[in-house]
C-alpha positions in Angstrom: 68.1 58.8 33.2 71.7 59.7 33.7 72.5 63.3 34.6 75.3 64.9 32.6 78.2 66.6 34.4 81.2 68.7 33.3 84.6 67.4 34.4 86.0 71.0 34.2 83.5 72.4 36.8 84.6 72.1 40.5 82.3 69.9 42.5 80.4 71.8 45.1 80.1 70.4 48.7 76.2 70.6 48.7 75.8 69.1 45.2 73.2 66.4 44.9 74.6 64.9 41.7 78.1 64.1 40.8 81.0 62.4 42.5 84.6 63.2 43.5 87.2 61.7 41.2 89.7 61.7 44.0 87.8 59.2 46.1 89.9 56.2 47.1 89.3 52.9 45.4 89.3 49.4 46.7 91.2 46.4 45.4 88.5 45.8 42.7 88.7 49.3 41.4 85.4 50.5 42.9 84.9 53.3 45.3 85.8 52.3 48.9 82.4 52.5 50.7 83.9 51.7 54.1 86.0 54.8 53.9 83.0 56.9 53.0 81.1 55.5 56.0 84.0 56.3 58.3 84.1 59.9 57.0 80.4 60.4 57.6 80.6 59.0 61.2 83.6 61.3 61.8 81.7 64.3 60.7 78.7 63.5 63.0 80.5 62.4 66.1 83.4 64.9 66.3 82.6 67.4 69.1 85.3 69.8 67.8 84.9 70.9 64.2 87.5 72.3 61.9 90.9 71.0 60.8 93.0 73.7 62.5 94.9 72.1 65.5 95.1 74.1 68.7 98.3 74.4 70.7 96.6 73.9 74.1 93.6 71.6 74.3 90.8 72.6 76.7 90.2 70.4 79.7 86.7 69.3 78.6 88.0 68.3 75.1 90.9 66.3 76.8 88.3 64.4 78.8 86.3 63.6 75.7 89.5 62.4 74.0 90.1 60.0 76.9 86.5 58.7 76.7 86.9 58.1 73.0 90.1 56.2 73.6 88.5 54.2 76.4 85.7 53.1 74.1 88.1 51.9 71.5 90.3 50.0 73.9 90.1 46.3 74.5 91.3 45.0 77.9 93.1 48.3 78.5 95.0 48.2 75.1 94.5 50.3 72.0 94.6 49.3 68.5 97.4 50.3 66.1 95.5 53.2 64.5 93.2 54.2 67.4 95.3 57.1 68.6 95.7 58.4 65.0 91.9 58.2 64.4 91.1 60.0 67.7 93.7 62.6 66.9 92.1 63.4 63.6 88.6 63.2 65.1 89.2 65.8 67.7 91.8 67.9 65.8 94.5 67.6 68.4 98.1 66.4 68.1 99.0 62.8 68.1 101.5 63.3 71.0 98.7 65.0 73.0 96.4 62.0 72.6 99.1 59.5 73.5 100.0 61.6 76.6 96.3 61.7 77.7 96.1 58.0 77.4 99.2 57.4 79.4 98.0 59.8 82.1 94.7 58.0 82.3 96.2 54.6 82.5 98.5 55.7 85.4 95.5 57.0 87.4 93.6 53.8 86.7 96.5 51.7 88.0 96.3 53.7 91.3 92.5 53.2 91.6 91.7 57.0 91.6 89.2 58.9 89.5 90.6 59.7 86.1 91.2 63.4 85.4 93.3 64.5 82.5 93.6 68.4 82.8 96.2 70.5 81.1 99.4 70.3 83.2 100.8 73.5 81.7 99.0 75.8 84.2 101.1 78.2 86.2 104.3 77.1 84.5 103.8 77.8 80.8 105.7 80.5 78.9 109.3 81.6 79.2 111.3 79.8 81.9 112.7 82.1 84.6 116.4 82.9 84.7 117.9 81.2 87.7 119.4 83.7 90.2 121.5 82.9 93.2 119.7 84.8 96.0 122.0 83.4 98.6 124.6 85.9 97.5 122.7 88.5 99.5 123.6 86.8 102.8 127.3 87.0 102.0 127.4 90.5 100.5 127.9 93.6 102.6 126.4 96.0 99.9 122.7 95.3 100.3 121.2 98.2 102.3 119.1 99.7 99.5 117.1 98.4 96.6 119.7 99.9 94.2 122.5 98.0 96.0 120.6 94.7 95.7 119.9 95.4 92.0 123.6 96.0 91.3 124.6 93.0 93.4 122.3 90.5 91.6 122.4 92.2 88.2 118.7 92.5 87.8 116.2 95.4 87.6 114.7 97.2 90.6 111.2 96.3 89.5 112.2 92.6 89.6 113.5 93.1 93.2 110.1 94.5 94.1 108.4 91.4 92.7 110.7 89.2 94.7 109.7 91.2 97.8 106.0 90.8 97.1 106.4 87.0 96.5 108.4 86.6 99.7 111.5 85.3 98.0 113.5 88.0 99.7 112.6 90.3 102.6 113.6 93.5 104.3 115.3 93.1 107.7 116.0 96.0 110.1 117.3 96.0 113.6 116.3 99.6 114.3 113.5 100.4 116.8 110.9 103.1 116.2 110.3 105.6 119.1 107.6 104.8 121.6 104.7 107.4 121.3 102.5 108.5 124.1 99.0 109.7 123.6 100.2 113.3 123.8 102.9 112.5 121.2 100.2 111.2 118.8 98.1 114.3 119.2 101.1 116.6 118.6 102.0 114.6 115.5 98.5 114.7 114.2 98.3 118.5 114.8 101.6 118.9 112.9 100.2 117.0 109.9 97.1 119.2 109.9 99.3 122.4 110.1 101.2 121.2 107.0 98.0 121.5 104.9 97.7 124.7 102.9 95.3 127.2 104.3 92.2 128.1 102.4 92.0 124.8 100.5 89.3 122.9 102.3 87.6 121.8 99.0 90.8 120.4 97.5 93.4 120.3 100.3 97.0 119.9 99.5 100.2 119.8 101.6 102.5 122.8 101.6 105.2 122.8 98.9 107.8 123.5 101.6 109.6 126.1 99.6 109.8 128.4 102.7 110.9 125.6 105.1 114.5 125.0 106.2 115.2 121.8 108.0 118.0 121.8 110.6 119.4 118.8 112.3 122.7 117.3 113.5 124.0 113.8 112.9 126.6 111.5 114.4 128.5 109.4 111.7 129.9 106.3 113.2 132.6 104.0 111.8 130.4 101.0 112.4 126.6 100.6 112.1 124.6 100.4 115.3 121.6 99.0 113.3 121.5 97.7 109.8 118.6 97.3 107.3 119.4 94.7 104.6 117.7 92.6 102.0 118.4 89.0 102.5 117.5 85.5 101.4 115.0 84.2 104.0 116.4 80.7 104.3 119.3 81.7 106.4 117.4 84.3 108.5 115.5 81.8 110.7 117.4 82.9 113.8 118.0 86.4 115.2 121.4 87.2 116.5 121.4 88.8 120.0 124.3 90.8 121.4 124.9 93.6 123.9 125.7 96.8 122.0 127.8 99.7 123.3 127.6 103.1 121.7 130.8 105.2 122.0 131.7 108.6 120.7 135.1 107.3 119.6 135.4 107.2 115.8 132.5 109.4 115.1 132.0 112.6 113.1 129.5 115.3 114.2 127.9 117.4 111.4 125.2 120.0 111.3 123.3 120.2 108.0 120.6 122.3 106.5 118.3 121.2 103.8 116.4 123.8 101.8 113.7 123.4 99.2 114.2 126.1 96.6 115.2 128.7 99.2 116.7 131.8 97.6 118.6 134.7 99.1 116.0 137.1 97.8 112.9 136.8 99.9 110.9 139.4 98.1 108.0 138.5 95.8 106.2 140.8 93.4 102.5 140.3 93.6 100.1 142.8 92.0 102.8 145.4 91.7 103.5 145.4 95.5 106.5 143.8 97.2 105.7 141.5 100.1 108.1 139.7 102.4 108.3 135.9 102.4 108.3 134.3 105.8 110.8 131.4 106.2 110.4 128.8 108.9 113.3 126.8 110.3 112.2 123.4 111.6 114.3 121.5 114.2 113.8 119.1 117.1 113.3 120.1 120.7 116.7 118.9 122.1 117.7 120.7 125.4 120.8 122.1 123.8 118.8 124.0 121.1 117.7 127.6 121.6 114.0 128.3 122.4 111.5 129.4 119.8 111.1 132.8 121.5 114.8 133.4 122.1 115.1 137.3 122.1 118.6 137.4 120.7 117.6 135.2 117.7 114.4 137.1 117.1 116.3 140.4 116.9 118.8 139.0 114.3 116.0 137.2 112.4 114.3 140.6 111.7 117.4 142.3 110.3 117.9 143.2 106.6 114.2 142.7 105.8 114.2 139.0 106.7 111.3 137.3 108.6 112.8 134.0 110.0 110.8 132.0 112.5 111.8 128.8 114.5 109.3 126.0 114.8 109.8 122.7 116.7 108.8 119.4 115.3 106.8 117.0 117.5 108.7 115.0 120.1 109.8 111.4 119.0 109.2 112.3 115.4 112.4 112.0 113.3 110.2 110.9 110.4 108.8 114.4 110.2 112.2 115.9 109.5 113.5 115.6 105.9 117.0 115.0 107.1 116.3 112.0 109.4 113.7 110.7 106.9 116.0 110.3 104.0 118.9 112.7 103.5 121.1 111.3 106.3 120.4 107.8 105.3 121.5 108.5 101.7 124.8 110.0 102.8 125.3 107.3 105.4 124.7 104.5 102.8 127.5 106.0 100.7 129.8 106.4 103.7 129.5 102.8 104.8 130.5 101.6 101.4 133.9 103.3 101.7 134.9 101.3 104.8 136.7 103.9 106.8 138.7 102.3 109.6 139.9 105.3 111.7 138.6 108.8 112.7 141.1 110.4 110.3 139.6 108.4 107.5 136.0 109.0 108.6 135.9 112.8 108.3 137.0 113.0 104.6 134.8 110.0 103.8 131.7 111.8 105.1 132.6 114.9 103.1 133.0 112.8 100.0 129.6 111.1 100.6 128.0 114.6 100.9 129.5 115.8 97.7 128.7 112.5 95.8 125.0 112.7 96.6 123.1 114.3 93.7 121.1 117.3 95.1 118.4 116.8 92.5 117.4 113.6 94.2 116.4 115.5 97.3 113.3 116.6 95.4 111.9 113.1 95.9 112.4 113.3 99.7 110.1 116.3 99.9 107.4 114.3 98.1 108.1 111.3 100.4 107.7 113.6 103.5 104.3 114.7 102.3 103.2 111.0 101.8 104.5 110.2 105.3 102.4 113.0 106.8 99.4 111.7 104.9 99.9 108.2 106.1 100.3 109.4 109.7 97.0 111.2 109.5 95.3 107.8 108.5 96.5 106.2 111.8 95.8 109.2 114.1 99.4 110.3 114.4 101.1 106.9 114.8 104.5 106.0 113.4 103.8 102.5 112.1 103.9 103.9 108.5 104.4 102.0 105.3 105.6 104.6 102.7 103.6 104.0 99.5 105.5 103.6 96.2 104.9 106.4 93.7 107.6 105.6 91.1 109.1 109.0 91.8 112.2 108.2 89.7 110.0 107.7 86.6 107.9 110.8 87.4 111.1 112.8 87.7 112.4 111.5 84.5 109.2 112.5 82.7 109.2 115.9 84.4 105.9 115.0 86.2 107.1 114.8 89.8 104.5 116.7 91.9 105.4 119.5 94.2 102.3 119.0 96.4 100.5 115.8 97.4 96.7 116.1 97.6 94.9 115.1 100.8 91.3 113.8 100.8 88.8 116.2 102.4 87.3 113.4 104.4 90.7 112.4 105.8 91.4 116.0 106.8 88.0 116.3 108.5 88.4 113.1 110.3 91.9 114.2 111.6 90.5 117.6 112.8 87.7 115.9 114.6 90.2 113.5 116.4 91.9 116.5 118.1 90.5 118.1 121.2 88.3 121.1 120.8 90.7 123.5 122.4 
């Protein structure tokens, strides 16, 4: 008995009765049964379902595509429609199937196991913009990251990525001071003394608002040592030469660097006025006055002031804010001006001092605290790698810290490393 059907009702996929009027017909006008059989086999054998084509084919599917092509091949040759059929069967692009077949044939010709993985690994995405890094070897303005950024026309973060990848490297001819065991202990004790008192649970370094750093500096016409960023290809050899340091063509300066020091040293706390003690830090050069100099102590107590001298540890220029960063900043500006004579050097140093933005000195005080913290980790040594804190971004967001925290375990370990007396 024939089952009635309505031509206006859409045929369901799971319908038992009925047929699709869009089925292809053969040359006699009947339904093409071979086409129906191929469609049923395609639905059963296809390991990847769905008609949506993917941009990147997984490696296991690519291997299955190659196996399907290999089964259809005869004497190493494919039929006219084989690649099209396999492309529709696995839902991948025709060009991908053809590329997989060529890749497999090439490996068979070399008598090696056939593997057809995706070759886009590690090189997909936007292509890098080519940059001539060899310009760094011919340029003179490459002392700082900012100089390199301006020279190459790229961002400072990209320069940092190049440094991590080894495409460029930092090179310095300066030598750090040799430290004796007593020097290490004195440096470690100095770091511990820079921790705020009464904060053993959550120790922090002092904010240095009551510290004044004093130091002198010779400014030379030519650099005795130079730290540059260079392209490593041309740095395979190290130049050796005898150097001579002369006082000709140099400018002597004495500078003070103060962190928020005001002329009024009185603070109002709980309705009572207390005096604020200020400490002047300097190195122990023989020409400097002693800490207990009676003439200085008499003057330091006048007009209600309480000024004390403290000596930084020997062979420790990295513990003075001036040697740590301020002198370098001024010197970097001075070397760009290319002074040739002593008469030109003095105004150039003055211009460099005036050009430097004083607000940037806030970052140096944070850097000093990180240096003290890193020195504590290596028991007072000077082989320190200053950690990056993105201080410029923190300063721009008004989040630059005044004090760097110190882990209680690190402080306890440093205290235990010192002698009991």
